C-alpha positions in Angstrom: -87.3 -11.9 7.8 -89.0 -15.3 7.9 -91.0 -16.8 10.9 -91.5 -20.3 11.3 -93.9 -22.0 13.7 -92.8 -25.0 15.7 -94.1 -28.3 14.7 -96.5 -29.8 17.4 -96.6 -33.6 18.2 -100.1 -35.0 19.2 -98.7 -36.4 22.3 -97.7 -33.0 23.5 -101.2 -31.5 22.9 -102.7 -34.5 24.8 -100.3 -33.8 27.8 -101.2 -30.1 27.5 -104.9 -30.7 27.5 -104.5 -33.2 30.5 -102.4 -30.7 32.4 -105.0 -27.8 32.1 -107.7 -30.1 33.1 -105.9 -31.3 36.1 -105.3 -27.6 36.8 -108.8 -26.6 36.5 -110.0 -29.4 38.7 -107.4 -28.6 41.4 -108.2 -24.8 41.2 -112.0 -25.7 41.6 -111.5 -27.6 44.6 -109.4 -25.1 46.3 -112.1 -22.4 45.3 -114.7 -24.5 46.6 -112.9 -24.8 50.1 -112.7 -21.1 50.0 -110.4 -18.7 52.0 -107.7 -16.2 50.8 -105.0 -18.7 50.9 -106.8 -21.2 48.8 -107.9 -18.5 46.2 -104.3 -17.5 45.8 -103.1 -20.9 45.5 -105.8 -21.6 42.8 -104.8 -18.7 40.7 -101.0 -19.4 40.8 -101.9 -23.2 39.9 -103.8 -21.8 36.9 -101.1 -19.4 35.8 -98.2 -22.0 36.3 -100.1 -25.0 35.3 -102.3 -24.0 32.5 -101.2 -20.5 31.4 -97.4 -21.2 31.2 -97.7 -24.3 28.9 -100.2 -22.4 26.7 -98.0 -19.5 26.3 -95.2 -21.8 25.3 -97.4 -23.7 22.9 -98.8 -20.5 21.1 -95.4 -18.6 21.1 -92.7 -20.9 20.1 -91.4 -19.9 16.7 -88.1 -19.4 14.9 -87.4 -16.2 12.9 -84.6 -16.2 10.2 -83.3 -12.9 9.1 -80.1 -12.0 7.2 -77.8 -12.1 10.3 -79.5 -14.0 13.1 -81.8 -16.8 14.0 -84.1 -15.7 16.6 -85.8 -18.4 18.8 -88.8 -17.5 21.1 -90.7 -19.9 23.3 -92.9 -18.2 26.0 -90.7 -16.0 28.1 -87.5 -17.5 26.7 -85.6 -16.3 23.8 -82.4 -16.8 22.0 -80.5 -14.9 19.4 -77.9 -16.8 17.5 -75.8 -15.2 14.9 -76.0 -17.1 11.5 -72.3 -16.8 11.0 -71.7 -18.5 14.2 -73.7 -21.8 13.4 -71.4 -24.8 12.7 -73.7 -27.4 11.9 -77.6 -28.4 11.7 -78.3 -31.9 12.0 -81.7 -34.0 12.4 -82.3 -35.6 15.7 -85.0 -37.0 17.9 -83.3 -36.2 21.2 -86.0 -35.5 23.9 -83.9 -33.1 25.8 -85.6 -29.7 27.1 -85.4 -27.2 24.3 -87.8 -24.8 22.4 -89.1 -27.6 20.2 -92.8 -28.9 20.6 -92.0 -32.0 18.6 -89.6 -34.9 18.7 -88.9 -34.3 14.8 -86.0 -31.9 15.6 -83.0 -30.1 14.2 -79.9 -29.6 16.6 -78.1 -26.5 15.7 -74.6 -26.2 16.8 -73.1 -22.8 17.1 -70.4 -20.9 18.9 -67.9 -22.8 21.0 -69.7 -25.9 22.0 -73.2 -24.6 22.2 -76.4 -26.5 20.8 -79.9 -25.8 20.8 -82.8 -28.1 19.6 -85.7 -26.6 17.2 -88.5 -28.3 15.4 -89.9 -26.0 12.8 -92.9 -27.2 11.0 -91.5 -26.9 7.4 -87.8 -28.1 8.0 -86.8 -27.8 4.4 -88.1 -24.2 3.9 -86.3 -23.2 7.4 -83.0 -24.9 6.4 -83.2 -23.0 3.0 -83.7 -19.7 4.7 -81.1 -20.4 7.3 -78.7 -21.2 4.3 -79.7 -18.1 2.5 -78.1 -19.3 -0.5 -74.7 -18.5 0.6 -71.7 -20.5 0.8 -70.6 -21.7 4.1 -73.8 -21.6 5.8 -75.3 -24.7 7.6 -77.4 -27.3 5.7 -78.9 -30.4 7.4 -75.7 -32.8 7.4 -77.3 -36.0 8.7 -79.4 -37.8 11.2 -78.8 -39.1 14.7 -81.0 -40.5 17.2 -79.8 -38.5 20.2 -76.8 -38.2 22.6 -73.6 -38.0 20.9 -74.2 -40.5 18.1 -73.0 -38.8 14.7 -73.5 -40.1 11.2 -70.4 -41.6 10.2 -68.9 -41.5 6.6 -68.5 -44.8 4.8 -65.0 -45.5 4.0 -64.1 -46.3 0.5 -62.5 -49.5 -0.4 -60.1 -50.2 -3.2 -59.8 -53.8 -4.9 -56.0 -54.5 -5.5 -56.3 -57.6 -7.9 
């Protein structure tokens, strides 16, 4: 079993710090006003606005064992059988996913399923995911997001 932490973009850390500060400021105002409702609202604001993002930040990881890829991010988790993976491709797609960086890998698996991950050490992650066995996924190209895929160059033959 091999565990890989998610790569974390500096811009995400900035947004997280900003979110926590904003929640702390809002909660402090609610507590200053007083009252049971404001106290409960302050606690909920801190839990959702600060606690939840911090939980995702510290817990996002990808665990590769012989049979499965297990992805954990806060309260969310996915288990993907390695045999069901059909392709792994680099992307910078900004869709919601258990990836804390835009330097991502798109893993396609099963029937029309995909998930984005951002392991800090992509090469080691791909190597462990491949497991040295034939037929396992490897990084097979790059795309910028959406449905754009790397096209193979056609060979031309000179007929002189």
